[in-house]
C-alpha positions, 0 to 999 in steps of 0.5 A: 574266499572270494565269490569267483573261487566259491563259484568254481568250487561249487561247479567242480563239486556239482560236476563230480557228484553229478557224473554217471557212467552210461551202462550202454556206451560206457561214457561218463555223463553229467546227469543233474536232472531226473529222467522222470522229470524230463519225461513229464515235461516232454509229455506236456510239450508233446501233447501241446505240439500235436494240438497245434500242428497238423498230424497226418491221418492214421490211415495214410500210408506214410503215417502207417510207415512211420509207426511201423518203422518206429515200433520195430526200432523201439522193440529192438531198443528194448531187446538190446537194453534188456540183453545188456542188463539196462532194461530199467533205464527205459522205465516210463517209455510209452512209445508214440510215433506221429507224422506231421505235415510240414516242409521241414526236413526234420524228425525228433524223439523226446524223453519217454519215447515221443517221436515226430517225423515231418513230411518234409523228411520223406523225399530225402529218406526216399525209402523205409530203410533210410527212415529207420536210420533216422529214427534209430539215430533220434531215438538213441539221443533220447534213450542214451540221455543226451538231452539230460546231459545237455541240460545238465551242462547248461545248468552247470554253466549257469550255476543252477542247482536242483535240490531234493524233490524240487520240480524242474518245471517250477524253475523258470530257468530250467524250463528255459533250458529244457525248451532250448534242448528240446526245441523242435517240439517246443518250436524254440528257434535256438537249440543247444547243439549235440556234441560230437561224442553224442552224435557219434553215439547216436550214429553208432547205436542207431545203426545197431537198432536199425539193423536189429529191427531188420533194416540194412544199416548200409543205407545210412551212407547214401542217406547221410550223403544226400543230407550233406548235399543239401547244405548251404546258407540255410540247411535243413533243420535236421542238418542244423542239429546234426551236421552231416559231413565226410567225417560222419560218413567215415565214422559210420563206415568204421562201425558198419561191420559191427552193425552188419553183424546184428543185421545178418544175425551173427551177433550174439 
């Protein structure tokens, strides 16, 4: 058996053995890395990021808004996961929300619930409800394991196997992949993009979480329309990671009736 065939068989075996069905979305995902490991790495990166970037004062009205919205979204996520028998999947989540002074139009959530919003995003969100739409979207990427999925796909592509209790942080290659996936926090320029399926899931469940938190999900349409209008040769960071186009807005309209049931209290 030649080396190419061996590599192919290895990849197929690893792929099949590493697939898990997401208990919330029902989609099969490649999952080769430990949530505990990525949370530990994320916490290190998060602390480093905050130490090197200007965090807005806790008494600032916008900082208070970010933490208020984030806390309400996090509470909704916890309730939704518990109601669907998946509360254990949020193990290790200790939520933190910080507003950082930066002109970048961006926000992100790392594993374990470490969230940052850039001040440059606020002129685009324009209101608290639109901010909730963004945080619902970003938090969904984290709790749905999209980052682990992207790491796993890249590890499979590179033929990297993590065996037993070997820490991800002990392998320079997996550290590099982690930085590519969670680049906004690590300030890495080249990010591994989210797939269309991941984006659709983040939009879908992000609307539900925002609605459960008491925010009108219909605000998503004007917000993403504003984001789409900002495209160009150098689009905002949030757009480079999350392409906003007419297809996205059409998809959001399709799931809006479901999200509105949570907002109006008719969903049980």
